[in-house]
C-alpha positions, 0 to 999 in steps of 0.5 A: 684439779682435784675432786675436792677443789672441783666440788668446792668451785662448783659450790661457789659458782666457779668454772671447773674443768668437768663435773665430778663423776660420782655417786653418793649412794651407788647400788642396791645390794641386789644390784651387786648380786646381779653383777657378780652373777654376771662376772663382776669381781671387786670384793677386796676387803669385805667391808666398807672400803669395797664401795670405793674399790668398785667405784674406781673399778667402774671408772667413777670418781670416788665418794665415800659416806661416813655415818655418825649415828646418835644411837648406839649398840645399847639402844633398843631396836624396833621390833618391826620395820617402821616401828618405834622404840618409845611411846612416852616421855618415860620411855625416852628417859629410859633409853636416853643413856644409851644414845648421844655417844662421844664422836671419838668412839665411833671410828678408829684411826685406821678408818680415817687413815684409809679415807686419807689413802682414798683421797690421795687418788685426787678424785675422791670426795668424802661426806658425812651424814647425821640424822635430820630432826624429822628422821631422828624423831621418826626413828624413836617414835616409829613412822605413824606415831611420829606423825601423831606426835606433832599433836599428841606429844609436842612437849616430848618432841621438842625435848627430844629435838633440843637434846639432839641439837645439844648433842650435835652442837658438840658432835659437829665440831668434833667431827670437823676437828677430826676430819676435813669432809667435802660436804655433809648431809642431814638424812631427812626423807621428809617427802614422798611422791605427794610432797612433805609429810607435814605442813610449813607451820609444823616445819617452822615450829618443830624443825626449823629452830633446831636447824638454825642452831646447828647449821651455823656451826657447819657454815663456820667450818665451811662445810656445805650442808645438803638435805637428803629427802626422797620424793617431791621436795618442791615445797620442802626445798624452800623451807630448807633454804630458809634455815640455811641448807646449801643443797638437796638430793637425790631429786627422784624423777619418779616423784615428778621433781624438776631441778630446772625450777629449783635452780631458778628459785634458789640459784644459791643452792646446789642439787645432787642426783636427778638422773632417772634410774628408770631409763638405765635398763633400756640401753645407751639411747635412753641414757643419752637422752637423760643426760641431754635433759640434765645438761642445760641445768648443769651448765646453768646451776649447781647440779651435780648429776648422779643416779637419783637414788641408787642403781636398781637391780634391773640394770645389767653391769654392761649397761652400767658401764655404758652409763659411766662412759656417757657420764664422763662424756657429758661431765666434760661438756659443762663448758661447751 
């Protein structure tokens, strides 16, 4: 059974030989720096392909993310982290010509050929990511002004989301024509530790209509749709289910989420992550206990176990190798 077949069967609620052993976003840069200081050698290409090299070297299945950015190199950047690049409708119209690129210009044939070579190992998954409608507007307004924009600039916010949805209607078809991905994700980060950063009424008015426009395009193509939102998604998971999302990640334990509740409420959905990264530095016993916590949910629902949001730099390379060893052990227990 290939990685693609395995992933698809789990999404369809079918039996598989084992869970996939993959990470959607494996390691912080500081983590890699530590591991190299501990003697790890893996850099072969000095580009995006080295992520795959290390995944396979560590014994993981491969998982490669391809980003399709709505902004280009000509789009102005924020002057400070979390800052915006527009304040008014005039600002948006000024930068708009620098955005919404032709998908065919973002990656050359060599990129897709390399992806084919990775997939040929039989265990590598490929997914692509575009910005969600919350993330997209936040990148333009900046974090704080974006939250005010729902009240202060509703017409502009709708205009921006409408333009973005129009671009996605073409872009998503072009992406799917160019390469057969196993799944995709909308980057959102709409929730943090205390839940969503907006209410259901604002979600229904400003986000839901645009998701309902573009998600059916992916459904027709057979591409599972995941929402990437950090923090406590307990409320948000219901909202995204209503607009047709097939799953969510990374289900951060530090935010108090509990996947066992979600698979009861939404058995049609899949979930990725939820393995508490904070236990990994404590060694094998702590890591095994975390796998034991997750195994019942993985057997009962569509849970793809994975570190809940990148392995942090307090985890040694030896402890990560133990994690992978245990991951393989518990991935094989899915049918016990």
